[in-house]
PDB file of N, CA, C and O in Angstrom:
ATOM      1  N   MET A   1       0.830  -1.189   0.000  1.00  0.00           N
ATOM      2  CA  MET A   1       0.000   0.000   0.000  1.00  0.00           C
ATOM      3  C   MET A   1       0.877   1.257   0.000  1.00  0.00           C
ATOM      4  O   MET A   1       0.523   2.250  -0.635  1.00  0.00           O
ATOM      5  N   GLU A   2       1.999   1.228   0.693  1.00  0.00           N
ATOM      6  CA  GLU A   2       2.904   2.374   0.683  1.00  0.00           C
ATOM      7  C   GLU A   2       3.427   2.642  -0.728  1.00  0.00           C
ATOM      8  O   GLU A   2       3.550   3.797  -1.134  1.00  0.00           O
ATOM      9  N   ASP A   3       3.735   1.584  -1.473  1.00  0.00           N
ATOM     10  CA  ASP A   3       4.201   1.742  -2.849  1.00  0.00           C
ATOM     11  C   ASP A   3       3.142   2.425  -3.707  1.00  0.00           C
ATOM     12  O   ASP A   3       3.464   3.261  -4.552  1.00  0.00           O
ATOM     13  N   LEU A   4       1.892   2.070  -3.490  1.00  0.00           N
ATOM     14  CA  LEU A   4       0.792   2.655  -4.251  1.00  0.00           C
ATOM     15  C   LEU A   4       0.661   4.145  -3.929  1.00  0.00           C
ATOM     16  O   LEU A   4       0.337   4.951  -4.801  1.00  0.00           O
ATOM     17  N   ARG A   5       0.911   4.494  -2.692  1.00  0.00           N
ATOM     18  CA  ARG A   5       0.852   5.898  -2.291  1.00  0.00           C
ATOM     19  C   ARG A   5       1.945   6.718  -2.987  1.00  0.00           C
ATOM     20  O   ARG A   5       1.710   7.851  -3.408  1.00  0.00           O
ATOM     21  N   ARG A   6       3.129   6.136  -3.101  1.00  0.00           N
ATOM     22  CA  ARG A   6       4.242   6.829  -3.748  1.00  0.00           C
ATOM     23  C   ARG A   6       4.090   6.870  -5.272  1.00  0.00           C
ATOM     24  O   ARG A   6       4.428   7.868  -5.909  1.00  0.00           O
ATOM     25  N   GLU A   7       3.581   5.779  -5.849  1.00  0.00           N
ATOM     26  CA  GLU A   7       3.436   5.677  -7.305  1.00  0.00           C
ATOM     27  C   GLU A   7       2.065   5.087  -7.632  1.00  0.00           C
ATOM     28  O   GLU A   7       1.945   3.873  -7.795  1.00  0.00           O
ATOM     29  N   PRO A   8       1.012   5.940  -7.732  1.00  0.00           N
ATOM     30  CA  PRO A   8      -0.348   5.425  -7.938  1.00  0.00           C
ATOM     31  C   PRO A   8      -0.584   4.786  -9.311  1.00  0.00           C
ATOM     32  O   PRO A   8      -1.554   4.051  -9.497  1.00  0.00           O
ATOM     33  N   ARG A   9       0.289   5.063 -10.254  1.00  0.00           N
ATOM     34  CA  ARG A   9       0.166   4.460 -11.589  1.00  0.00           C
ATOM     35  C   ARG A   9       1.487   3.778 -11.953  1.00  0.00           C
ATOM     36  O   ARG A   9       2.228   4.258 -12.810  1.00  0.00           O
ATOM     37  N   PRO A  10       1.769   2.663 -11.297  1.00  0.00           N
ATOM     38  CA  PRO A  10       3.070   2.006 -11.492  1.00  0.00           C
ATOM     39  C   PRO A  10       3.221   1.414 -12.893  1.00  0.00           C
ATOM     40  O   PRO A  10       2.250   0.933 -13.478  1.00  0.00           O
ATOM     41  N   PRO A  11       4.437   1.450 -13.421  1.00  0.00           N
ATOM     42  CA  PRO A  11       4.661   0.828 -14.724  1.00  0.00           C
ATOM     43  C   PRO A  11       4.618  -0.691 -14.605  1.00  0.00           C
ATOM     44  O   PRO A  11       4.913  -1.234 -13.541  1.00  0.00           O
ATOM     45  N   GLY A  12       4.263  -1.368 -15.662  1.00  0.00           N
ATOM     46  CA  GLY A  12       4.276  -2.827 -15.646  1.00  0.00           C
ATOM     47  C   GLY A  12       2.932  -3.436 -15.957  1.00  0.00           C
ATOM     48  O   GLY A  12       1.922  -2.746 -16.095  1.00  0.00           O
ATOM     49  N   LYS A  13       2.949  -4.742 -16.063  1.00  0.00           N
ATOM     50  CA  LYS A  13       1.750  -5.489 -16.451  1.00  0.00           C
ATOM     51  C   LYS A  13       0.726  -5.620 -15.334  1.00  0.00           C
ATOM     52  O   LYS A  13      -0.437  -5.915 -15.613  1.00  0.00           O
ATOM     53  N   SER A  14       1.114  -5.413 -14.082  1.00  0.00           N
ATOM     54  CA  SER A  14       0.170  -5.605 -12.984  1.00  0.00           C
ATOM     55  C   SER A  14      -0.813  -4.441 -12.838  1.00  0.00           C
ATOM     56  O   SER A  14      -1.831  -4.574 -12.159  1.00  0.00           O
ATOM     57  N   PHE A  15      -0.514  -3.299 -13.473  1.00  0.00           N
ATOM     58  CA  PHE A  15      -1.358  -2.109 -13.396  1.00  0.00           C
ATOM     59  C   PHE A  15      -2.225  -2.010 -14.643  1.00  0.00           C
ATOM     60  O   PHE A  15      -1.769  -2.295 -15.750  1.00  0.00           O
ATOM     61  N   LYS A  16      -3.487  -1.601 -14.457  1.00  0.00           N
ATOM     62  CA  LYS A  16      -4.376  -1.445 -15.599  1.00  0.00           C
ATOM     63  C   LYS A  16      -5.344  -0.292 -15.357  1.00  0.00           C
ATOM     64  O   LYS A  16      -5.861  -0.123 -14.253  1.00  0.00           O
ATOM     65  N   ILE A  17      -5.581   0.497 -16.404  1.00  0.00           N
ATOM     66  CA  ILE A  17      -6.613   1.531 -16.372  1.00  0.00           C
ATOM     67  C   ILE A  17      -7.914   0.849 -16.775  1.00  0.00           C
ATOM     68  O   ILE A  17      -7.969   0.184 -17.809  1.00  0.00           O
ATOM     69  N   LEU A  18      -8.947   1.005 -15.980  1.00  0.00           N
ATOM     70  CA  LEU A  18     -10.235   0.359 -16.262  1.00  0.00           C
ATOM     71  C   LEU A  18     -11.094   1.273 -17.136  1.00  0.00           C
ATOM     72  O   LEU A  18     -11.448   2.382 -16.737  1.00  0.00           O
ATOM     73  N   ARG A  19     -11.417   0.793 -18.313  1.00  0.00           N
ATOM     74  CA  ARG A  19     -12.261   1.526 -19.250  1.00  0.00           C
ATOM     75  C   ARG A  19     -13.422   0.657 -19.659  1.00  0.00           C
ATOM     76  O   ARG A  19     -13.191  -0.349 -20.330  1.00  0.00           O
ATOM     77  N   PRO A  20     -14.634   0.962 -19.312  1.00  0.00           N
ATOM     78  CA  PRO A  20     -15.057   2.075 -18.486  1.00  0.00           C
ATOM     79  C   PRO A  20     -14.728   1.805 -17.025  1.00  0.00           C
ATOM     80  O   PRO A  20     -14.446   0.667 -16.650  1.00  0.00           O
ATOM     81  N   PRO A  21     -14.762   2.857 -16.190  1.00  0.00           N
ATOM     82  CA  PRO A  21     -14.516   2.653 -14.756  1.00  0.00           C
ATOM     83  C   PRO A  21     -15.511   1.645 -14.179  1.00  0.00           C
ATOM     84  O   PRO A  21     -16.634   1.518 -14.665  1.00  0.00           O
ATOM     85  N   LEU A  22     -15.089   0.945 -13.156  1.00  0.00           N
ATOM     86  CA  LEU A  22     -15.909  -0.072 -12.523  1.00  0.00           C
ATOM     87  C   LEU A  22     -16.623   0.526 -11.312  1.00  0.00           C
ATOM     88  O   LEU A  22     -15.975   1.054 -10.409  1.00  0.00           O
ATOM     89  N   GLU A  23     -17.938   0.447 -11.290  1.00  0.00           N
ATOM     90  CA  GLU A  23     -18.724   0.969 -10.166  1.00  0.00           C
ATOM     91  C   GLU A  23     -18.806  -0.074  -9.059  1.00  0.00           C
ATOM     92  O   GLU A  23     -19.310  -1.178  -9.267  1.00  0.00           O
ATOM     93  N   ILE A  24     -18.308   0.286  -7.886  1.00  0.00           N
ATOM     94  CA  ILE A  24     -18.361  -0.585  -6.708  1.00  0.00           C
ATOM     95  C   ILE A  24     -18.745   0.290  -5.522  1.00  0.00           C
ATOM     96  O   ILE A  24     -18.102   1.309  -5.269  1.00  0.00           O
ATOM     97  N   PHE A  25     -19.775  -0.097  -4.803  1.00  0.00           N
ATOM     98  CA  PHE A  25     -20.223   0.649  -3.618  1.00  0.00           C
ATOM     99  C   PHE A  25     -20.427   2.135  -3.930  1.00  0.00           C
ATOM    100  O   PHE A  25     -20.054   2.991  -3.128  1.00  0.00           O
ATOM    101  N   HIS A  26     -21.012   2.442  -5.081  1.00  0.00           N
ATOM    102  CA  HIS A  26     -21.308   3.818  -5.499  1.00  0.00           C
ATOM    103  C   HIS A  26     -20.048   4.654  -5.699  1.00  0.00           C
ATOM    104  O   HIS A  26     -20.100   5.880  -5.610  1.00  0.00           O
ATOM    105  N   ARG A  27     -18.930   4.010  -5.966  1.00  0.00           N
ATOM    106  CA  ARG A  27     -17.662   4.688  -6.264  1.00  0.00           C
ATOM    107  C   ARG A  27     -17.138   4.150  -7.585  1.00  0.00           C
ATOM    108  O   ARG A  27     -17.413   3.003  -7.937  1.00  0.00           O
ATOM    109  N   ALA A  28     -16.403   4.945  -8.306  1.00  0.00           N
ATOM    110  CA  ALA A  28     -15.837   4.522  -9.584  1.00  0.00           C
ATOM    111  C   ALA A  28     -14.371   4.147  -9.399  1.00  0.00           C
ATOM    112  O   ALA A  28     -13.548   4.977  -9.015  1.00  0.00           O
ATOM    113  N   ALA A  29     -14.061   2.897  -9.676  1.00  0.00           N
ATOM    114  CA  ALA A  29     -12.672   2.432  -9.657  1.00  0.00           C
ATOM    115  C   ALA A  29     -12.108   2.619 -11.059  1.00  0.00           C
ATOM    116  O   ALA A  29     -12.549   1.958 -11.999  1.00  0.00           O
ATOM    117  N   ASN A  30     -11.153   3.500 -11.202  1.00  0.00           N
ATOM    118  CA  ASN A  30     -10.552   3.772 -12.499  1.00  0.00           C
ATOM    119  C   ASN A  30      -9.291   2.954 -12.746  1.00  0.00           C
ATOM    120  O   ASN A  30      -8.810   2.867 -13.876  1.00  0.00           O
ATOM    121  N   TYR A  31      -8.754   2.350 -11.676  1.00  0.00           N
ATOM    122  CA  TYR A  31      -7.504   1.617 -11.795  1.00  0.00           C
ATOM    123  C   TYR A  31      -7.575   0.277 -11.076  1.00  0.00           C
ATOM    124  O   TYR A  31      -8.325   0.093 -10.118  1.00  0.00           O
ATOM    125  N   ARG A  32      -6.762  -0.654 -11.578  1.00  0.00           N
ATOM    126  CA  ARG A  32      -6.663  -1.969 -10.958  1.00  0.00           C
ATOM    127  C   ARG A  32      -5.186  -2.320 -10.855  1.00  0.00           C
ATOM    128  O   ARG A  32      -4.406  -2.087 -11.778  1.00  0.00           O
ATOM    129  N   LEU A  33      -4.822  -2.884  -9.716  1.00  0.00           N
ATOM    130  CA  LEU A  33      -3.466  -3.362  -9.515  1.00  0.00           C
ATOM    131  C   LEU A  33      -3.548  -4.826  -9.118  1.00  0.00           C
ATOM    132  O   LEU A  33      -4.282  -5.188  -8.198  1.00  0.00           O
ATOM    133  N   ARG A  34      -2.796  -5.660  -9.811  1.00  0.00           N
ATOM    134  CA  ARG A  34      -2.786  -7.092  -9.531  1.00  0.00           C
ATOM    135  C   ARG A  34      -1.609  -7.386  -8.609  1.00  0.00           C
ATOM    136  O   ARG A  34      -0.462  -7.057  -8.909  1.00  0.00           O
ATOM    137  N   VAL A  35      -1.928  -8.022  -7.467  1.00  0.00           N
ATOM    138  CA  VAL A  35      -0.910  -8.427  -6.502  1.00  0.00           C
ATOM    139  C   VAL A  35      -1.193  -9.885  -6.169  1.00  0.00           C
ATOM    140  O   VAL A  35      -2.036 -10.178  -5.321  1.00  0.00           O
ATOM    141  N   GLY A  36      -0.495 -10.795  -6.832  1.00  0.00           N
ATOM    142  CA  GLY A  36      -0.744 -12.224  -6.643  1.00  0.00           C
ATOM    143  C   GLY A  36      -2.157 -12.574  -7.054  1.00  0.00           C
ATOM    144  O   GLY A  36      -2.577 -12.268  -8.170  1.00  0.00           O
ATOM    145  N   ASP A  37      -2.901 -13.222  -6.153  1.00  0.00           N
ATOM    146  CA  ASP A  37      -4.285 -13.599  -6.415  1.00  0.00           C
ATOM    147  C   ASP A  37      -5.273 -12.483  -6.075  1.00  0.00           C
ATOM    148  O   ASP A  37      -6.483 -12.685  -6.167  1.00  0.00           O
ATOM    149  N   TYR A  38      -4.778 -11.321  -5.687  1.00  0.00           N
ATOM    150  CA  TYR A  38      -5.643 -10.224  -5.267  1.00  0.00           C
ATOM    151  C   TYR A  38      -5.643  -9.100  -6.285  1.00  0.00           C
ATOM    152  O   TYR A  38      -4.682  -8.901  -7.027  1.00  0.00           O
ATOM    153  N   ARG A  39      -6.768  -8.361  -6.297  1.00  0.00           N
ATOM    154  CA  ARG A  39      -6.916  -7.195  -7.146  1.00  0.00           C
ATOM    155  C   ARG A  39      -7.253  -6.011  -6.249  1.00  0.00           C
ATOM    156  O   ARG A  39      -8.175  -6.073  -5.436  1.00  0.00           O
ATOM    157  N   ILE A  40      -6.492  -4.931  -6.408  1.00  0.00           N
ATOM    158  CA  ILE A  40      -6.745  -3.699  -5.683  1.00  0.00           C
ATOM    159  C   ILE A  40      -7.428  -2.761  -6.672  1.00  0.00           C
ATOM    160  O   ILE A  40      -6.858  -2.423  -7.710  1.00  0.00           O
ATOM    161  N   LEU A  41      -8.623  -2.351  -6.356  1.00  0.00           N
ATOM    162  CA  LEU A  41      -9.414  -1.465  -7.212  1.00  0.00           C
ATOM    163  C   LEU A  41      -9.449  -0.098  -6.538  1.00  0.00           C
ATOM    164  O   LEU A  41      -9.836   0.018  -5.375  1.00  0.00           O
ATOM    165  N   TYR A  42      -9.043   0.939  -7.274  1.00  0.00           N
ATOM    166  CA  TYR A  42      -8.894   2.242  -6.648  1.00  0.00           C
ATOM    167  C   TYR A  42      -9.027   3.377  -7.657  1.00  0.00           C
ATOM    168  O   TYR A  42      -9.124   3.157  -8.865  1.00  0.00           O
ATOM    169  N   ASP A  43      -9.027   4.595  -7.127  1.00  0.00           N
ATOM    170  CA  ASP A  43      -9.051   5.797  -7.941  1.00  0.00           C
ATOM    171  C   ASP A  43      -7.974   6.731  -7.403  1.00  0.00           C
ATOM    172  O   ASP A  43      -7.487   6.546  -6.288  1.00  0.00           O
ATOM    173  N   VAL A  44      -7.605   7.728  -8.189  1.00  0.00           N
ATOM    174  CA  VAL A  44      -6.584   8.681  -7.791  1.00  0.00           C
ATOM    175  C   VAL A  44      -7.159  10.082  -7.907  1.00  0.00           C
ATOM    176  O   VAL A  44      -7.699  10.457  -8.948  1.00  0.00           O
ATOM    177  N   ASP A  45      -7.040  10.856  -6.832  1.00  0.00           N
ATOM    178  CA  ASP A  45      -7.426  12.261  -6.843  1.00  0.00           C
ATOM    179  C   ASP A  45      -6.133  13.060  -6.937  1.00  0.00           C
ATOM    180  O   ASP A  45      -5.491  13.341  -5.924  1.00  0.00           O
ATOM    181  N   ASP A  46      -5.755  13.424  -8.164  1.00  0.00           N
ATOM    182  CA  ASP A  46      -4.489  14.118  -8.376  1.00  0.00           C
ATOM    183  C   ASP A  46      -4.458  15.488  -7.703  1.00  0.00           C
ATOM    184  O   ASP A  46      -3.416  15.894  -7.189  1.00  0.00           O
ATOM    185  N   ALA A  47      -5.567  16.198  -7.697  1.00  0.00           N
ATOM    186  CA  ALA A  47      -5.614  17.531  -7.101  1.00  0.00           C
ATOM    187  C   ALA A  47      -5.318  17.477  -5.599  1.00  0.00           C
ATOM    188  O   ALA A  47      -4.588  18.318  -5.075  1.00  0.00           O
ATOM    189  N   ALA A  48      -5.889  16.482  -4.912  1.00  0.00           N
ATOM    190  CA  ALA A  48      -5.675  16.331  -3.469  1.00  0.00           C
ATOM    191  C   ALA A  48      -4.471  15.448  -3.152  1.00  0.00           C
ATOM    192  O   ALA A  48      -4.108  15.277  -1.988  1.00  0.00           O
ATOM    193  N   LYS A  49      -3.855  14.888  -4.192  1.00  0.00           N
ATOM    194  CA  LYS A  49      -2.701  13.989  -4.039  1.00  0.00           C
ATOM    195  C   LYS A  49      -3.018  12.833  -3.090  1.00  0.00           C
ATOM    196  O   LYS A  49      -2.337  12.609  -2.089  1.00  0.00           O
ATOM    197  N   ARG A  50      -4.090  12.102  -3.450  1.00  0.00           N
ATOM    198  CA  ARG A  50      -4.453  10.944  -2.627  1.00  0.00           C
ATOM    199  C   ARG A  50      -4.959   9.802  -3.490  1.00  0.00           C
ATOM    200  O   ARG A  50      -5.462   9.997  -4.597  1.00  0.00           O
ATOM    201  N   VAL A  51      -4.808   8.609  -2.946  1.00  0.00           N
ATOM    202  CA  VAL A  51      -5.306   7.386  -3.567  1.00  0.00           C
ATOM    203  C   VAL A  51      -6.546   6.967  -2.789  1.00  0.00           C
ATOM    204  O   VAL A  51      -6.515   6.893  -1.561  1.00  0.00           O
ATOM    205  N   ILE A  52      -7.627   6.695  -3.495  1.00  0.00           N
ATOM    206  CA  ILE A  52      -8.883   6.297  -2.861  1.00  0.00           C
ATOM    207  C   ILE A  52      -9.050   4.798  -3.075  1.00  0.00           C
ATOM    208  O   ILE A  52      -9.355   4.354  -4.181  1.00  0.00           O
ATOM    209  N   LEU A  53      -8.854   4.037  -2.034  1.00  0.00           N
ATOM    210  CA  LEU A  53      -8.990   2.588  -2.084  1.00  0.00           C
ATOM    211  C   LEU A  53     -10.464   2.235  -2.075  1.00  0.00           C
ATOM    212  O   LEU A  53     -11.194   2.619  -1.160  1.00  0.00           O
ATOM    213  N   ILE A  54     -10.908   1.503  -3.094  1.00  0.00           N
ATOM    214  CA  ILE A  54     -12.320   1.163  -3.206  1.00  0.00           C
ATOM    215  C   ILE A  54     -12.571  -0.279  -2.789  1.00  0.00           C
ATOM    216  O   ILE A  54     -13.551  -0.562  -2.099  1.00  0.00           O
ATOM    217  N   ALA A  55     -11.699  -1.191  -3.198  1.00  0.00           N
ATOM    218  CA  ALA A  55     -11.890  -2.597  -2.818  1.00  0.00           C
ATOM    219  C   ALA A  55     -10.588  -3.374  -3.002  1.00  0.00           C
ATOM    220  O   ALA A  55      -9.776  -3.064  -3.873  1.00  0.00           O
ATOM    221  N   ILE A  56     -10.415  -4.375  -2.170  1.00  0.00           N
ATOM    222  CA  ILE A  56      -9.367  -5.376  -2.350  1.00  0.00           C
ATOM    223  C   ILE A  56     -10.103  -6.700  -2.424  1.00  0.00           C
ATOM    224  O   ILE A  56     -10.793  -7.096  -1.485  1.00  0.00           O
ATOM    225  N   ARG A  57      -9.949  -7.377  -3.544  1.00  0.00           N
ATOM    226  CA  ARG A  57     -10.702  -8.619  -3.742  1.00  0.00           C
ATOM    227  C   ARG A  57      -9.797  -9.727  -4.232  1.00  0.00           C
ATOM    228  O   ARG A  57      -8.853  -9.497  -4.988  1.00  0.00           O
ATOM    229  N   ARG A  58     -10.098 -10.914  -3.794  1.00  0.00           N
ATOM    230  CA  ARG A  58      -9.413 -12.087  -4.330  1.00  0.00           C
ATOM    231  C   ARG A  58      -9.962 -12.347  -5.728  1.00  0.00           C
ATOM    232  O   ARG A  58     -11.172 -12.268  -5.944  1.00  0.00           O
ATOM    233  N   ARG A  59      -9.102 -12.650  -6.657  1.00  0.00           N
ATOM    234  CA  ARG A  59      -9.511 -12.854  -8.046  1.00  0.00           C
ATOM    235  C   ARG A  59     -10.479 -14.026  -8.151  1.00  0.00           C
ATOM    236  O   ARG A  59     -10.177 -15.140  -7.725  1.00  0.00           O
ATOM    237  N   SER A  60     -11.648 -13.754  -8.725  1.00  0.00           N
ATOM    238  CA  SER A  60     -12.663 -14.785  -8.964  1.00  0.00           C
ATOM    239  C   SER A  60     -13.604 -14.283 -10.045  1.00  0.00           C
ATOM    240  O   SER A  60     -13.393 -13.208 -10.605  1.00  0.00           O
ATOM    241  N   GLU A  61     -14.614 -15.036 -10.332  1.00  0.00           N
ATOM    242  CA  GLU A  61     -15.610 -14.625 -11.312  1.00  0.00           C
ATOM    243  C   GLU A  61     -16.347 -13.351 -10.854  1.00  0.00           C
ATOM    244  O   GLU A  61     -16.822 -12.589 -11.696  1.00  0.00           O
ATOM    245  N   LYS A  62     -16.449 -13.113  -9.555  1.00  0.00           N
ATOM    246  CA  LYS A  62     -17.210 -11.988  -9.032  1.00  0.00           C
ATOM    247  C   LYS A  62     -16.379 -10.721  -8.825  1.00  0.00           C
ATOM    248  O   LYS A  62     -16.936  -9.690  -8.449  1.00  0.00           O
ATOM    249  N   THR A  63     -15.078 -10.766  -9.054  1.00  0.00           N
ATOM    250  CA  THR A  63     -14.204  -9.641  -8.772  1.00  0.00           C
ATOM    251  C   THR A  63     -14.658  -8.353  -9.441  1.00  0.00           C
ATOM    252  O   THR A  63     -14.646  -7.297  -8.809  1.00  0.00           O
ATOM    253  N   TYR A  64     -15.056  -8.416 -10.698  1.00  0.00           N
ATOM    254  CA  TYR A  64     -15.344  -7.208 -11.452  1.00  0.00           C
ATOM    255  C   TYR A  64     -16.839  -6.922 -11.567  1.00  0.00           C
ATOM    256  O   TYR A  64     -17.271  -6.225 -12.485  1.00  0.00           O
ATOM    257  N   ARG A  65     -17.604  -7.443 -10.663  1.00  0.00           N
ATOM    258  CA  ARG A  65     -19.037  -7.131 -10.604  1.00  0.00           C
ATOM    259  C   ARG A  65     -19.271  -6.215  -9.420  1.00  0.00           C
ATOM    260  O   ARG A  65     -18.694  -6.416  -8.352  1.00  0.00           O
ATOM    261  N   GLY A  66     -20.124  -5.198  -9.604  1.00  0.00           N
ATOM    262  CA  GLY A  66     -20.396  -4.209  -8.559  1.00  0.00           C
ATOM    263  C   GLY A  66     -21.211  -4.723  -7.503  1.00  0.00           C
ATOM    264  O   GLY A  66     -21.521  -4.001  -6.555  1.00  0.00           O
TER     265      GLY A  66
END
């Protein structure tokens, strides 16, 4: 999580921009980070310089459903 705070859009295959954004709990996840069997779904507020964590889910058929 500290790495994500320092570099919210890391280079590499584990990072992905979600198009269209994924709606989860009435929030839009614009980014996904793959960490092993887990997916971190989040957004970035560049103006406030913060990462908004929306969900951490284990990869399954239900991961990308709101």
